[in-house]
Biopython code that builds the backbone (N, CA, C, O; Angstrom):
import numpy as np
from Bio.PDB.StructureBuilder import StructureBuilder

atoms = [
    (1, "MET", "N", (-7.837, -3.771, -25.833)),
    (1, "MET", "CA", (-8.815, -2.770, -25.507)),
    (1, "MET", "C", (-9.453, -3.129, -24.133)),
    (1, "MET", "O", (-9.744, -4.291, -23.853)),
    (2, "LYS", "N", (-9.648, -2.130, -23.326)),
    (2, "LYS", "CA", (-10.249, -2.395, -21.999)),
    (2, "LYS", "C", (-11.722, -2.295, -22.143)),
    (2, "LYS", "O", (-12.265, -1.302, -22.626)),
    (3, "SER", "N", (-12.388, -3.386, -21.697)),
    (3, "SER", "CA", (-13.851, -3.373, -21.794)),
    (3, "SER", "C", (-14.550, -3.800, -20.540)),
    (3, "SER", "O", (-15.780, -3.849, -20.523)),
    (4, "GLU", "N", (-13.853, -4.102, -19.520)),
    (4, "GLU", "CA", (-14.459, -4.610, -18.223)),
    (4, "GLU", "C", (-14.495, -3.477, -17.248)),
    (4, "GLU", "O", (-13.609, -2.622, -17.239)),
    (5, "ILE", "N", (-15.522, -3.461, -16.420)),
    (5, "ILE", "CA", (-15.720, -2.418, -15.416)),
    (5, "ILE", "C", (-15.951, -3.120, -14.072)),
    (5, "ILE", "O", (-16.732, -4.065, -13.963)),
    (6, "VAL", "N", (-15.236, -2.617, -13.049)),
    (6, "VAL", "CA", (-15.427, -3.078, -11.705)),
    (6, "VAL", "C", (-15.811, -1.867, -10.873)),
    (6, "VAL", "O", (-15.156, -0.826, -10.899)),
    (7, "ARG", "N", (-16.920, -2.047, -10.119)),
    (7, "ARG", "CA", (-17.376, -0.904, -9.267)),
    (7, "ARG", "C", (-16.978, -1.128, -7.851)),
    (7, "ARG", "O", (-17.074, -2.252, -7.357)),
    (8, "VAL", "N", (-16.530, -0.097, -7.169)),
    (8, "VAL", "CA", (-16.158, -0.149, -5.758)),
    (8, "VAL", "C", (-16.959, 0.898, -5.039)),
    (8, "VAL", "O", (-17.101, 2.023, -5.518)),
    (9, "ARG", "N", (-17.472, 0.543, -3.916)),
    (9, "ARG", "CA", (-18.194, 1.474, -3.100)),
    (9, "ARG", "C", (-17.250, 2.072, -2.030)),
    (9, "ARG", "O", (-16.548, 1.325, -1.349)),
    (10, "LEU", "N", (-17.231, 3.319, -1.890)),
    (10, "LEU", "CA", (-16.341, 3.980, -0.950)),
    (10, "LEU", "C", (-17.176, 5.084, -0.230)),
    (10, "LEU", "O", (-18.177, 5.584, -0.743)),
    (11, "ASN", "N", (-16.702, 5.417, 0.966)),
    (11, "ASN", "CA", (-17.294, 6.595, 1.599)),
    (11, "ASN", "C", (-16.389, 7.797, 1.217)),
    (11, "ASN", "O", (-15.357, 7.624, 0.570)),
    (12, "GLU", "N", (-16.809, 9.035, 1.640)),
    (12, "GLU", "CA", (-16.100, 10.248, 1.234)),
    (12, "GLU", "C", (-14.659, 10.246, 1.588)),
    (12, "GLU", "O", (-13.806, 10.654, 0.799)),
    (13, "VAL", "N", (-14.364, 9.761, 2.845)),
    (13, "VAL", "CA", (-12.943, 9.781, 3.297)),
    (13, "VAL", "C", (-12.106, 8.823, 2.453)),
    (13, "VAL", "O", (-10.991, 9.163, 2.056)),
    (14, "GLU", "N", (-12.636, 7.621, 2.174)),
    (14, "GLU", "CA", (-11.909, 6.653, 1.370)),
    (14, "GLU", "C", (-11.608, 7.207, -0.041)),
    (14, "GLU", "O", (-10.499, 7.071, -0.558)),
    (15, "LYS", "N", (-12.593, 7.810, -0.616)),
    (15, "LYS", "CA", (-12.430, 8.375, -1.966)),
    (15, "LYS", "C", (-11.395, 9.454, -1.973)),
    (15, "LYS", "O", (-10.574, 9.546, -2.885)),
    (16, "LYS", "N", (-11.437, 10.314, -0.899)),
    (16, "LYS", "CA", (-10.454, 11.399, -0.772)),
    (16, "LYS", "C", (-9.063, 10.841, -0.681)),
    (16, "LYS", "O", (-8.142, 11.335, -1.332)),
    (17, "LEU", "N", (-8.900, 9.794, 0.140)),
    (17, "LEU", "CA", (-7.530, 9.204, 0.301)),
    (17, "LEU", "C", (-7.089, 8.614, -1.024)),
    (17, "LEU", "O", (-5.921, 8.770, -1.380)),
    (18, "PHE", "N", (-7.991, 7.916, -1.809)),
    (18, "PHE", "CA", (-7.549, 7.400, -3.077)),
    (18, "PHE", "C", (-7.092, 8.519, -4.006)),
    (18, "PHE", "O", (-6.051, 8.416, -4.656)),
    (19, "LEU", "N", (-7.907, 9.623, -4.063)),
    (19, "LEU", "CA", (-7.491, 10.750, -4.886)),
    (19, "LEU", "C", (-6.162, 11.340, -4.498)),
    (19, "LEU", "O", (-5.352, 11.669, -5.364)),
    (20, "GLU", "N", (-5.925, 11.479, -3.225)),
    (20, "GLU", "CA", (-4.660, 12.086, -2.724)),
    (20, "GLU", "C", (-3.475, 11.153, -3.045)),
    (20, "GLU", "O", (-2.454, 11.601, -3.565)),
    (21, "LYS", "N", (-3.618, 9.879, -2.736)),
    (21, "LYS", "CA", (-2.516, 8.967, -2.951)),
    (21, "LYS", "C", (-2.280, 8.741, -4.432)),
    (21, "LYS", "O", (-1.124, 8.616, -4.837)),
    (22, "ALA", "N", (-3.305, 8.683, -5.258)),
    (22, "ALA", "CA", (-3.137, 8.588, -6.712)),
    (22, "ALA", "C", (-2.419, 9.836, -7.274)),
    (22, "ALA", "O", (-1.517, 9.772, -8.109)),
    (23, "GLY", "N", (-2.916, 11.007, -6.722)),
    (23, "GLY", "CA", (-2.401, 12.256, -7.209)),
    (23, "GLY", "C", (-0.865, 12.428, -6.958)),
    (23, "GLY", "O", (-0.120, 12.933, -7.797)),
    (24, "VAL", "N", (-0.453, 11.969, -5.744)),
    (24, "VAL", "CA", (0.986, 12.046, -5.450)),
    (24, "VAL", "C", (1.824, 11.271, -6.472)),
    (24, "VAL", "O", (2.950, 11.652, -6.791)),
    (25, "LEU", "N", (1.269, 10.216, -6.956)),
    (25, "LEU", "CA", (2.011, 9.367, -7.950)),
    (25, "LEU", "C", (1.611, 9.770, -9.382)),
    (25, "LEU", "O", (2.025, 9.105, -10.332)),
    (26, "LYS", "N", (0.826, 10.829, -9.558)),
    (26, "LYS", "CA", (0.357, 11.330, -10.848)),
    (26, "LYS", "C", (-0.376, 10.197, -11.638)),
    (26, "LYS", "O", (-0.182, 9.977, -12.834)),
    (27, "MET", "N", (-1.249, 9.493, -10.829)),
    (27, "MET", "CA", (-2.043, 8.376, -11.504)),
    (27, "MET", "C", (-3.491, 8.692, -11.314)),
    (27, "MET", "O", (-3.865, 9.494, -10.458)),
    (28, "THR", "N", (-4.322, 8.041, -12.137)),
    (28, "THR", "CA", (-5.729, 8.048, -11.973)),
    (28, "THR", "C", (-6.003, 7.116, -10.785)),
    (28, "THR", "O", (-5.144, 6.335, -10.375)),
    (29, "ILE", "N", (-7.237, 7.221, -10.240)),
    (29, "ILE", "CA", (-7.609, 6.299, -9.205)),
    (29, "ILE", "C", (-7.583, 4.875, -9.756)),
    (29, "ILE", "O", (-7.132, 3.943, -9.090)),
    (30, "SER", "N", (-8.056, 4.734, -10.935)),
    (30, "SER", "CA", (-8.065, 3.353, -11.509)),
    (30, "SER", "C", (-6.643, 2.760, -11.658)),
    (30, "SER", "O", (-6.390, 1.596, -11.347)),
    (31, "ASP", "N", (-5.767, 3.593, -12.134)),
    (31, "ASP", "CA", (-4.336, 3.130, -12.295)),
    (31, "ASP", "C", (-3.728, 2.868, -10.934)),
    (31, "ASP", "O", (-2.987, 1.898, -10.768)),
    (32, "TYR", "N", (-4.019, 3.694, -9.974)),
    (32, "TYR", "CA", (-3.512, 3.485, -8.566)),
    (32, "TYR", "C", (-3.984, 2.142, -7.986)),
    (32, "TYR", "O", (-3.201, 1.377, -7.422)),
    (33, "ILE", "N", (-5.282, 1.886, -8.144)),
    (33, "ILE", "CA", (-5.837, 0.632, -7.669)),
    (33, "ILE", "C", (-5.127, -0.551, -8.284)),
    (33, "ILE", "O", (-4.678, -1.467, -7.595)),
    (34, "LYS", "N", (-5.038, -0.505, -9.593)),
    (34, "LYS", "CA", (-4.373, -1.641, -10.380)),
    (34, "LYS", "C", (-2.941, -1.809, -9.904)),
    (34, "LYS", "O", (-2.476, -2.933, -9.714)),
    (35, "TYR", "N", (-2.236, -0.693, -9.710)),
    (35, "TYR", "CA", (-0.851, -0.713, -9.296)),
    (35, "TYR", "C", (-0.745, -1.382, -7.919)),
    (35, "TYR", "O", (0.099, -2.256, -7.721)),
    (36, "CYS", "N", (-1.621, -0.964, -6.939)),
    (36, "CYS", "CA", (-1.585, -1.503, -5.638)),
    (36, "CYS", "C", (-1.950, -2.969, -5.576)),
    (36, "CYS", "O", (-1.387, -3.695, -4.757)),
    (37, "CYS", "N", (-2.852, -3.428, -6.393)),
    (37, "CYS", "CA", (-3.311, -4.800, -6.387)),
    (37, "CYS", "C", (-2.506, -5.725, -7.223)),
    (37, "CYS", "O", (-2.337, -6.883, -6.844)),
    (38, "LEU", "N", (-1.999, -5.295, -8.332)),
    (38, "LEU", "CA", (-1.364, -6.155, -9.309)),
    (38, "LEU", "C", (0.137, -6.073, -9.300)),
    (38, "LEU", "O", (0.814, -7.095, -9.415)),
    (39, "ILE", "N", (0.682, -4.861, -9.165)),
    (39, "ILE", "CA", (2.104, -4.656, -9.163)),
    (39, "ILE", "C", (2.731, -4.704, -7.822)),
    (39, "ILE", "O", (3.798, -5.298, -7.669)),
    (40, "ASN", "N", (2.136, -4.120, -6.857)),
    (40, "ASN", "CA", (2.712, -3.998, -5.522)),
    (40, "ASN", "C", (1.650, -4.412, -4.453)),
    (40, "ASN", "O", (1.227, -3.593, -3.637)),
    (41, "PRO", "N", (1.250, -5.660, -4.486)),
    (41, "PRO", "CA", (0.196, -6.095, -3.530)),
    (41, "PRO", "C", (0.722, -6.228, -2.099)),
    (41, "PRO", "O", (1.933, -6.233, -1.882)),
    (42, "PRO", "N", (-0.187, -6.336, -1.124)),
    (42, "PRO", "CA", (0.287, -6.499, 0.267)),
    (42, "PRO", "C", (1.096, -7.823, 0.361)),
    (42, "PRO", "O", (0.819, -8.791, -0.347)),
    (43, "LYS", "N", (2.036, -7.823, 1.202)),
    (43, "LYS", "CA", (2.910, -9.006, 1.389)),
    (43, "LYS", "C", (2.279, -9.979, 2.349)),
    (43, "LYS", "O", (1.627, -9.580, 3.313)),
    (44, "GLY", "N", (2.474, -11.272, 2.083)),
    (44, "GLY", "CA", (1.954, -12.287, 2.942)),
    (44, "GLY", "C", (0.504, -12.646, 2.657)),
    (44, "GLY", "O", (-0.284, -11.850, 2.146)),
    (45, "GLY", "N", (0.191, -13.905, 3.021)),
    (45, "GLY", "CA", (-1.205, -14.322, 2.879)),
    (45, "GLY", "C", (-1.560, -14.891, 1.547)),
    (45, "GLY", "O", (-2.653, -15.436, 1.396)),
    (46, "PHE", "N", (-0.671, -14.793, 0.543)),
    (46, "PHE", "CA", (-0.910, -15.293, -0.799)),
    (46, "PHE", "C", (-0.145, -16.607, -0.969)),
    (46, "PHE", "O", (1.072, -16.646, -0.787)),
    (47, "GLU", "N", (-0.831, -17.642, -1.305)),
    (47, "GLU", "CA", (-0.226, -18.929, -1.410)),
    (47, "GLU", "C", (0.587, -19.009, -2.785)),
    (47, "GLU", "O", (1.648, -19.632, -2.823)),
    (48, "ARG", "N", (0.126, -18.434, -3.794)),
    (48, "ARG", "CA", (0.848, -18.462, -5.090)),
    (48, "ARG", "C", (0.714, -17.161, -5.849)),
    (48, "ARG", "O", (-0.245, -16.419, -5.636)),
    (49, "GLU", "N", (1.640, -16.873, -6.716)),
    (49, "GLU", "CA", (1.558, -15.767, -7.535)),
    (49, "GLU", "C", (0.634, -15.985, -8.663)),
    (49, "GLU", "O", (0.569, -17.100, -9.181)),
    (50, "VAL", "N", (-0.095, -14.992, -9.087)),
    (50, "VAL", "CA", (-1.013, -15.062, -10.200)),
    (50, "VAL", "C", (-0.433, -14.258, -11.331)),
    (50, "VAL", "O", (-0.057, -13.096, -11.175)),
    (51, "GLU", "N", (-0.370, -14.910, -12.479)),
    (51, "GLU", "CA", (0.185, -14.238, -13.658)),
    (51, "GLU", "C", (-0.761, -13.241, -14.222)),
    (51, "GLU", "O", (-1.907, -13.595, -14.499)),
    (52, "TYR", "N", (-0.374, -12.055, -14.405)),
    (52, "TYR", "CA", (-1.136, -10.949, -14.970)),
    (52, "TYR", "C", (-0.803, -10.797, -16.494)),
    (52, "TYR", "O", (0.359, -10.656, -16.874)),
    (53, "LYS", "N", (-1.804, -10.830, -17.295)),
    (53, "LYS", "CA", (-1.607, -10.730, -18.719)),
    (53, "LYS", "C", (-2.171, -9.475, -19.264)),
    (53, "LYS", "O", (-2.088, -9.233, -20.468)),
]
sb = StructureBuilder()
sb.init_structure("model")
sb.init_model(0)
sb.init_chain("A")
sb.init_seg("    ")
for serial, (resi, resn, name, xyz) in enumerate(atoms, 1):
    if name == "N":
        sb.init_residue(resn, " ", resi, " ")
    sb.init_atom(name, np.array(xyz, "f"), 0.0, 1.0, " ", f" {name:<3s}", serial, name[0])
structure = sb.get_structure()
């Protein structure tokens, strides 16, 4: 069960971009952010992989 909340501050343009990009993939903003950060993170700069449970 999901019980943790993370708040992110965005301006109007950033929120609109998240809505558009998430919508293209038929995802919620929350699912889109998790996908981008956990499944398909930016390449480079990470010393080690972190296991997601």
